N, C-alpha and C positions, 0 to 999 in steps of 0.2 A: 819283778819287785811289786808293781802295781797289782798284778794278779794275786799275789799272796795277800796283799792288804785287802783286796776285795773279797778274798776268801774269809778273812776275819769279819768284815762287814756283814757277810752273809749270815754268820752266826748271830749277830745282833738282830738282824731282821727276822730270823727264824724263830727266835724265842719271845717275840713281843707279846703274843697273846697269852702264852703260859705265864710269863713274868707279871703281866698285868693282873691276872687272876690271883696269883700267889701274893702279890703285894696288897691287894684288897683284903685278902684273908688275914694277912699279918696285921693290917691296920685294925681290923675288927677285934683281933685278939688283944691288941694293946690299947684299946680305946679308953680304958680307965687309968692308964699309966701316965707318967709325966715324961716329957722330953728329957733326955740325958743332960745333966748339968754340964758335962764336959762339952757337949755339942752346943747347948744353949749359950755358953759363954764365949763361943768362937765368933768374934765380931766381924771377921773378914769373909765369912761364908753367907751368901744369900741363896735364895731359891729361884730357879728359873721355872716359870709357870706358863702354860698355855691357857689363856683366858678366852673362853668361848663367847660368842656374841650374845649369849643368854646371861652372861655374867658369872658363870661358874669357873673356879680355878682348878687346874689340874697340874700338879707338880711333875716336872720332867726330870730335873737334875739339880745339883748344886751349881752355883756360879760364884767365883772368887773375885772379890773386889780389889782392883788395882789402883784406880783413881776414882774421882767423883762420878765419872761418866763411863768408865771402861771396866768390864768384868771378863773373866775367862771361864770357859767350860770346854767340854769335849765336842768335837765336830759331830759325833754321833748323837749327842744330846740335842743339838741345835737345828736339826733338819725337821721341817714342819710337816712332812708327808704323813707320818703316823698320827700325830695329834689332830691334824686336819681331818683325817679319815675317821678317827675314833670319836672326836668330840665336836666335829663340825667347824664351821668358819670361826675364826678368832684371831688373836694376836698374842705376841709374847709380852710378858711382864716380869719384873723382878720384885721379890719381896725380901726385905732386909730388916734385921734388928728384932724381930719377934719370933717366938717359938713356932708359929704356924708356917714359917718358911720351910720347915721340915715335914709338914703334913701333906700327904698325897692329894687330898681334896678338901682343903679348909673352907669353912663357911663363914668365918668371922674376920676376914681380912678387911681392914679399914683403910690401909695405905699401901699402895704399890707404885712402882716406877715403870713407865711405858718404855719399851725397847724401840729405838729408832731404826737400827739395823744390826745384822749379825754377819760377820765375815767368817766363812768356813774354809778351813784348809784340810782337805781330806788326807793329805800325805802325813802331816804331823798330828792329825786328829785333834787340832785345837780350833776353838771358835772364839772370836773376839766380839764381845757384845758392847754396843754403844747405846747409852740411854738418851732419851729425849731431854730430860732435865737432870741436873746433877743431884747426887745423893747428899744428904746433910750428915757429916761425920759428927759423932758424939760418943758417949760411953758404950753404946750398943752397936754402932756401925763404924768400922775402921778399915782402911786398906791393909794389904799385906805387901811386904817388900819382895821384889823378884830376885832370884838368884841369877847372877850373870857369869858365874864361874863355869867355864866351858866344859870341864870334865868333873863328873860326880864321882869321887873316890869310892871304891868298892866297900870300904869300911864305914862309909857314911850311914848314920842311923836315919832312916827315912820313916816318916809317920804319915799315914793318910787317915782322913776322917770319913768313915763309911756312913754317909748321911742317910742311907736306907735303914740303918740300925739306930734310929733316933731314940728308941726307948731302952736300949741296952748299953753296951760299951762300944762306942763308935770308933775309938782310936785303935788303929791297927799298925803294927810295925811291919814294914815290908823290906825285903832284901833283894838286891840286884841278882839277876840270874847268871848262871855260868855262861860266858860268852859263846862258847862252842855250841851249847844247847840252844841258846837264843838265835844264833845264826842259822842253825838247822831249821828252826821253826819259821823264822822270818829273816831271810838274807837281807843284808844292807839296812837293817833297822837303825843302826847308828847313823848312817848317812841320811836317813829319813828324819832324824831328830826324835827318835823314840827311845824310851827307857824301858828295858826288859827286866821284869821282876818275877821272882819265884812265887809259887802258890802260897797262899796264907791259909791258916786254919779255918775250916768250915766255909771256904769261899763258895759262892753260888753264881755260876754263870747265868742261871735262869732268872735270877733277880737283878744282880748288879751287872747287867749286860751293856749299859751305856757309858759307864764311867762318869766323868765330870767332877769328881771330888778332888780337893787339893792334896798334893804331896808336899810335906813340910820337912825341912832340915834346919840345923842351926849353923849360923855363920859367925865366925870369929870377928869380934869388934874390939876396939880399944877399951870401951867401957864395960860392956856386958854382951853375952851372946844374943844374937838376933834371929828370930824365927823367919825363915825365908821360903818362898814358894819355889820348889824345884820342878814340879811337874803337875799335870792334870791326869787323873786316872783314865786309862783308855780301854782298848778292846782286848779280850782274851783270845788266845789261839789254842785250839784243841786239836789233838791228833785222833780223838775219838769221834768216829763218824756220827754216832747217834747224838753226841753233844752238839755237833755242828748244825743239826736240824732241830734242836730244842727238845729232844726226847729225854735225855738224861743230863745230869750235872757231871762235870769233870773236875774233881778236886785237885788234879795234877796239872791243870792248864796254866801256862805262863801268861803274863799280861804285858801289853805294850802300851805305854803311856806317853803323852806328849811332853817333851822337855821344854822348859822355859828359857834357859840360857840362850839357845840359838835364835830365840824370837823376841828378846828384850827390845832390840831396836825397832822391830815391827810394832810391838805394843806401844812403845814411846811415840812412834810416828803417828799411829792411829789416835793416841791420846793428845798429841800435840805438845809433848813435854820433853825435857832433856832426859835421856835414859838414866843418867847418873842420879836423878832425883827419885827414881822409883826402884832402884836396884842396888845390890851389894855384890862385890866380888871377893868378899872375905872367904878364907878357907872353910870348907864344910867339915863337920865332924859328927 
């Protein structure tokens, strides 16, 4: 089980250099465009940045706001080995509420939140970020409610925000994978708390290799439907040997993402709050 997971992690490590170059080229192409309105209006998404000791900001991934001090991203995003090697000594910071939280290397950040610590769970591929000081919630910065329903029905409409596509249409509908196929790729993924999803159109393992983006569904409530956090996008698993070493993209690769429901109590414990105050067990659809 762990061996298979480490195989997926190897794919992430193999494509780092290629992905970095492609992302910089993409930013150059889009430098005169505006951040997508759909992404800009998403108040619960922050950016996780490596801030070098020279003061430069380097975006790593999205981070989803749960409480004033706790955010979630993928474990693969939150490991500091690569940014330390690439950008030199520094520390993690969160940028919220402004469009530059989606920019790879913004130069005009005026406010950011220092990260106190990050707890990484390599099995579920989730990372729990704690801030030194609380965020101030307002019309541009708000938390998301966590899904606590243990099973995500196959017919549930799942949407993720691909924050690397900040200048286009970042909203992607994803579908759970056939369980037999998922088990062949990564046995025991359900016991590991991972959500297996089918390929999406034009997916790029070479760019979106770290995950970290929120997966959203709607939960039934007495008054109105509620958007809830079902998962955090995780790692791809490819059966194509060249894709596993970052030579080619694999448009057929399945993805294994961290599920929120099995970890609601953990998040609540880290945040020091009652799980019921940050979650919903309403039926998903």
